KETITI-675710 format. One line per 4 residues: their letters; for each residue x, y, z of C-alpha. Coordinates in pm, 1 decimal. Layout:
N
A> X/Y/Z; ... .
END
This chain:
338
MPRV> 10258.6/8945.4/8374.2; 10551.0/8871.5/8646.5; 10526.6/9155.8/8917.5; 10920.6/9184.4/8987.6 .
SIVI> 11214.0/9121.8/8706.2; 11540.2/9034.1/8820.9; 11823.8/9160.9/8598.8; 12152.2/8989.2/8699.3 .
VNYN> 12507.0/9101.0/8485.2; 12747.0/8836.1/8470.8; 13104.2/8844.1/8391.3; 13323.4/8576.9/8512.1 .
GGAL> 13117.3/8509.9/8776.5; 13243.6/8125.8/8810.8; 13080.2/8005.7/9148.1; 12975.2/8342.9/9237.2 .
LREC> 12726.4/8344.9/8996.9; 12539.2/7988.9/9136.7; 12541.1/8175.6/9478.6; 12345.4/8404.2/9330.5 .
AVSV> 12091.9/8217.3/9160.3; 12022.5/7985.5/9447.8; 11979.9/8290.2/9660.7; 11683.0/8396.4/9410.4 .
AAQT> 11543.3/8051.2/9367.6; 11477.6/8064.4/9744.1; 11276.8/8380.8/9769.3; 10959.9/8326.5/9940.1 .
FRDV> 10804.5/8600.8/9733.2; 10733.7/8411.1/9401.8; 10609.3/8617.6/9096.3; 10934.7/8675.5/8948.7 .
ETIV> 11150.7/8620.1/8606.0; 11511.6/8617.3/8640.2; 11700.6/8775.6/8307.0; 12081.1/8702.6/8339.9 .
VDNG> 12308.1/8904.0/8074.4; 12605.0/8737.1/8029.8; 12899.9/9037.2/7921.9; 13131.0/8793.4/7741.6 .
STDD> 13262.1/8544.7/7992.8; 13529.1/8366.6/7942.0; 13480.9/8121.9/8202.5; 13226.7/7876.3/8300.8 .
SLDV> 12991.8/8077.9/8483.1; 12709.3/7998.0/8309.1; 12770.2/7619.7/8290.2; 12858.4/7647.5/8667.5 .
ARGA> 12555.8/7805.4/8751.1; 12304.6/7652.1/8491.4; 12083.1/7412.1/8738.3; 12026.3/7666.7/8983.1 .
LGAA> 11948.8/7959.1/8702.1; 11612.9/7738.3/8622.0; 11393.2/7893.3/8362.2; 11594.2/8218.1/8361.2 .
TIVR> 11611.4/8415.7/8041.5; 11999.4/8433.9/7931.1; 12092.2/8670.3/7703.0; 12481.8/8596.3/7600.2 .
LDTN> 12715.6/8913.5/7440.7; 13020.0/8845.0/7267.0; 13203.0/9103.7/7443.8; 13207.0/9248.1/7756.3 .
RGFA> 12970.4/9586.5/7718.0; 12983.3/9713.5/8092.3; 12753.0/9726.2/8391.0; 12535.5/9977.8/8268.0 .
RGNN> 12491.2/9863.5/7896.1; 12430.9/9497.4/8043.1; 12175.4/9616.0/8288.1; 12006.2/9834.4/8015.7 .
LGIG> 11967.8/9528.4/7806.4; 11837.8/9299.6/8074.2; 11570.4/9597.2/8180.6; 11508.6/9614.0/7791.9 .
RARG> 11368.8/9251.2/7826.7; 11186.4/9306.9/8162.7; 10794.7/9304.2/8210.6; 10769.5/9334.5/8552.3 .
DLVL> 10654.6/9674.3/8722.9; 10931.1/9631.0/8955.6; 11299.2/9587.3/8827.9; 11597.1/9452.9/9088.2 .
TLNN> 11940.6/9476.6/8984.2; 12149.5/9219.9/9138.2; 12521.4/9207.6/9103.5; 12676.9/8830.3/9041.1 .
DACL> 12866.1/8874.2/9361.8; 12516.2/8916.2/9568.6; 12332.5/8731.6/9735.5; 11924.8/8730.7/9878.2 .
APTC> 11805.2/8664.8/10210.4; 11479.2/8448.4/10146.9; 11237.0/8713.5/10241.4; 11428.8/8994.3/10062.3 .
LAEL> 11233.7/9005.2/9752.3; 10920.0/8978.4/9982.4; 11019.9/9301.9/10197.8; 11126.6/9517.7/9930.0 .
VAAA> 10798.4/9435.5/9744.2; 10598.4/9533.0/10064.0; 10795.5/9845.5/10083.0; 10711.9/9936.6/9736.2 .
ERHV> 10326.3/9881.6/9803.9; 10359.7/10116.5/10117.8; 10521.6/10407.3/9943.2; 10353.2/10421.0/9598.4 .
DAGM> 10507.5/10744.4/9494.3; 10873.9/10626.7/9562.3; 11075.4/10507.3/9291.1; 11371.8/10339.3/9448.1 .
FAPR> 11406.9/10098.0/9735.9; 11741.2/9990.8/9876.7; 11804.0/9673.3/10133.9; 12026.1/9631.5/10388.6 .
ILVS> 12312.7/9526.0/10234.6; 12573.7/9336.0/10478.1; 12932.5/9211.0/10406.1; 12919.8/8840.4/10272.1 .
TDQS> 13252.9/8747.6/10436.4; 13134.3/8927.6/10745.3; 12804.7/8977.8/10812.8; 12807.9/9144.5/11132.1 .
RIDS> 12880.0/9488.7/10870.4; 12719.4/9694.0/10656.5; 12772.8/9687.2/10284.6; 12533.5/9939.9/10196.5 .
AGLL> 12230.1/10087.3/10344.5; 12197.0/10364.4/10069.9; 12422.4/10576.8/9910.9; 12605.9/10903.7/9994.7 .
VYAD> 12779.9/11203.5/9805.7; 13074.7/11406.8/9797.5; 13094.8/11749.4/9686.9; 13285.7/11664.8/9387.1 .
GVYR> 13065.5/11372.9/9265.9; 13189.5/11059.2/9418.6; 12934.8/10850.6/9552.6; 12974.6/10572.5/9808.9 .
ARGW> 12796.0/10346.2/10037.1; 12598.3/10465.6/10337.4; 12722.4/10265.5/10646.3; 12980.8/10123.0/10462.5 .
QELD> 13205.4/9880.4/10710.6; 12998.1/10025.7/10995.0; 12872.8/9748.6/11257.8; 12528.6/9647.8/11186.7 .
GPRW> 12288.7/9714.4/11495.1; 11960.9/9952.0/11604.1; 12070.3/10223.3/11390.7; 12010.6/10052.0/11104.3 .
AEET> 11716.9/9906.0/11188.1; 11505.5/10223.0/11092.3; 11279.7/10231.5/10775.1; 11391.5/10569.5/10636.4 .
EVLF> 11429.0/10774.1/10343.4; 11739.4/10770.4/10149.6; 11936.5/10943.2/9881.1; 11906.3/10644.2/9631.1 .
PCAS> 12042.0/10286.3/9627.7; 12375.3/10096.1/9527.1; 12257.3/9883.3/9225.2; 12440.4/9604.8/9337.5 .
VALY> 12109.8/9524.2/9473.2; 11829.8/9781.5/9436.3; 11463.1/9759.5/9340.3; 11343.9/10062.6/9070.6 .
RRSM> 10962.5/10093.9/8983.5; 10951.7/10073.9/8610.3; 10749.8/10425.9/8567.6; 11064.2/10576.0/8715.1 .
LDDV> 11276.8/10394.8/8442.2; 11021.2/10526.9/8217.2; 11023.1/10867.8/8307.5; 11433.0/10939.9/8378.6 .
GLFD> 11586.9/10678.5/8121.6; 11817.5/10399.8/8220.0; 12166.9/10349.9/8313.2; 12420.2/10589.1/8135.6 .
EDYF> 12632.8/10365.0/7894.0; 12913.8/10602.6/7907.3; 13001.8/10509.7/8240.1; 13076.4/10159.6/8138.2 .
LYLE> 13141.3/10048.9/8518.6; 13114.2/10231.5/8829.7; 12901.2/10527.2/8962.8; 12642.8/10496.1/8718.4 .
DGDL> 12388.3/10383.0/8962.9; 12467.9/10730.3/9140.6; 12397.1/10866.8/8780.8; 12066.5/10749.2/8779.8 .
GMRA> 12002.0/10792.5/9136.2; 12051.9/11125.3/9125.7; 11854.3/11181.7/8781.7; 11565.1/11028.3/8948.3 .
RLRG> 11562.6/11274.7/9243.8; 11599.8/11541.8/9055.4; 11262.2/11465.2/8888.8; 11097.2/11429.5/9219.4 .
WSCW> 11141.4/11026.2/9269.9; 11234.6/10948.7/9609.4; 11402.5/10644.5/9735.4; 11353.3/10396.7/10087.8 .
YVPN> 11575.5/10245.6/10268.6; 11366.5/9898.1/10363.3; 11613.8/9710.2/10667.2; 11413.7/9413.8/10677.5 .
AVAY> 11499.2/9345.1/10340.5; 11849.5/9155.3/10385.5; 12108.4/9110.3/10130.7; 12490.5/8990.6/10123.3 .
HLKS> 12767.7/9138.2/9878.7; 13112.2/9068.6/9823.7; 13249.5/9390.8/9715.1; 13448.9/9457.7/9369.5 .
STAG> 13488.4/9094.5/9330.3; 13470.4/9143.7/8937.7; 13691.5/9438.0/8887.1; 13874.9/9366.3/9190.4 .
KHSK> 13899.5/9562.3/9533.3; 14197.6/9787.0/9451.3; 14209.0/9738.9/9067.4; 14335.8/9970.1/8825.5 .
VKAY> 14014.4/9962.4/8634.9; 13799.2/10042.3/8911.2; 14026.1/10354.4/9015.7; 14037.5/10496.1/8642.7 .
YVER> 13613.3/10460.9/8613.1; 13577.2/10569.6/8947.4; 13790.7/10898.7/8912.9; 13658.3/10954.6/8571.6 .
NRIF> 13275.3/10869.8/8625.6; 13248.1/11125.9/8951.4; 13374.6/11391.4/8716.7; 13096.8/11304.8/8472.4 .
NLIK> 12839.2/11336.6/8803.6; 12984.8/11636.8/8877.5; 12916.7/11793.5/8546.0; 12591.4/11633.7/8473.9 .
HTPL> 12407.1/11660.8/8853.0; 12553.0/11917.5/9077.0; 12481.1/12276.2/9121.0; 12728.2/12533.2/8954.0 .
PIIV> 12827.1/12703.9/9271.7; 12926.5/12373.9/9412.3; 13122.3/12255.8/9106.8; 13289.5/12593.3/9152.4 .
VSPL> 13428.9/12503.0/9501.5; 13472.5/12122.5/9417.8; 13864.3/12127.9/9369.5; 13856.2/12242.1/9680.0 .
ATAY> 13681.5/11951.1/9768.7; 13875.7/11744.8/9580.6; 14219.8/11872.0/9689.8; 14114.3/11826.5/10052.4 .
RYLL> 14006.1/11456.4/9967.0; 14366.8/11404.6/9765.7; 14532.6/11545.8/10078.7; 14372.6/11304.7/10292.6 .
QAFA> 14399.5/11000.9/10044.1; 14743.7/11071.6/9996.8; 14806.4/11031.1/10376.5; 14611.0/10729.8/10388.6 .
ALTG> 14843.1/10581.2/10140.5; 15138.2/10703.2/10316.5; 15018.5/10517.0/10641.2; 14874.2/10216.3/10442.1 .
RGAS> 14508.1/10313.6/10497.7; 14219.8/10297.3/10307.8; 14170.7/10215.6/9906.0; 14469.4/10425.3/9839.1 .
GGFV> 14688.6/10225.2/10088.6; 14585.4/9916.5/9920.8; 14632.6/10016.0/9584.2; 15012.2/10116.9/9656.2 .
RDYS> 15079.9/9832.0/9830.5; 14933.9/9639.6/9515.1; 15084.7/9893.6/9268.2; 15277.1/10216.8/9319.0 .
RREL> 15241.1/10574.3/9372.7; 15356.9/10640.6/9003.6; 15073.0/10411.8/8882.8; 14831.6/10583.4/9089.7 .
LRIL> 14916.1/10887.7/8949.4; 14923.1/10789.8/8572.2; 14559.8/10670.7/8629.2; 14433.1/11002.9/8760.1 .
VRSY> 14599.4/11183.2/8470.3; 14444.9/10918.2/8224.9; 14092.4/10956.6/8403.5; 14113.8/11329.7/8368.3 .
ASAL> 14222.5/11334.4/8034.9; 13913.4/11104.3/7936.0; 13646.4/11322.2/8124.7; 13785.2/11652.7/7944.3 .
RAAP> 13729.8/11458.6/7632.7; 13357.0/11375.3/7744.8; 13280.2/11678.7/7920.8; 13083.7/11862.4/7596.7 .
TMWR> 12878.8/11539.3/7583.0; 12805.3/11555.0/7951.0; 12720.1/11899.1/7923.3; 12482.6/11845.3/7679.5 .
KRRA> 12319.7/11575.9/7932.8; 12313.6/11832.1/8191.5; 12127.2/12089.9/8006.7; 11829.8/11840.6/7920.8 .
IYRS> 11852.0/11691.4/8309.0; 11818.2/12038.7/8466.3; 11559.6/12148.7/8200.6; 11305.9/11860.1/8301.2 .
RRLS> 11416.5/11869.3/8696.9; 11139.3/11897.5/8928.9; 11339.1/12022.0/9241.9; 11365.4/12349.7/9299.6 .
RREI> 11732.3/12477.4/9362.8; 11676.4/12469.4/9712.7; 11557.1/12135.4/9788.0; 11888.6/12016.0/9506.2 .
YALF> 12106.9/12164.7/9744.2; 11914.3/12037.7/10040.0; 12005.0/11641.0/9893.7; 12371.8/11750.8/9886.5 .
IRYR> 12363.6/11895.6/10253.5; 12137.1/11577.4/10385.0; 12324.6/11313.2/10212.8; 12666.5/11428.4/10241.9 .
LPAR> 12968.7/11188.4/10212.5; 13247.7/11276.1/10478.8; 13609.0/11286.9/10300.7; 13745.7/11107.0/10607.2 .
DLAF> 13542.7/10806.8/10512.1; 13640.0/10826.9/10145.4; 14015.3/10862.4/10252.9; 14032.1/10586.7/10556.4 .
KD> 13740.0/10342.3/10477.9; 13860.6/10057.9/10213.8 .
END
């Protein structure tokens, strides 16, 4: 039985998938199986990457089932007691897996492990060192766009990992379940991570485990797809995990975020500024309306899931509030970092 199962979900990954697979083949830790789930690609991704994929198990889907479903199908095939989710636009440094496995052996009660992920096009900057949470359900990378350096060299507990490169203990997945397929794309890693935290599983940031990520290469950095799913799914997160008093005041947090993002759009900064350059303010408003309408339709389902999550939680309410305070995401980072 392999110690680690690597699950790569691919959708029209092109040459990126080959680079990803080459980095897997170069790992110093060898007790590994690789499972590639192809989400109905229409390009030649698998043909381009075939030589680098080696003995990988290939799961071909007829249509794009989404990131959550793709990973769940791969995890269902996995035999390892540790599972690494790996985006097709991410690559591992040769010792990344060895460092993550060593951390899993040091922290036997932890269920999740986050590597130091650097921006692949500028490896002096952080892509992700775990995730942070904003009061209205948005999750975003800890350290995003900041310069790498001593601040990011300490192994420490974080909220949970970004699934672009994340190591999960199989016993944790058995305990809390897999990715919620209702999310389809974006923020599903925050949902899984928060469900795990509420069950008492911790996450460790492992700085010596280094990876590289080309963010949003599949959906597009400022795409309408990304804008829609992020805004809709953050409402799913708000309903499913957030303590009720925070939900009550979250419209104020959202209004403040929108205010900052509107200013960013007017001044051409941040993701909203990029979106407006590529599309328009009217299109952004249209997507917000669609996101809210879809979230409203799904709200009863999400509330039922919340009740099940909170019935099985192991953290006290005080401990839950502490997570939201300790790992809070500043609104300015959401508005002005792209």
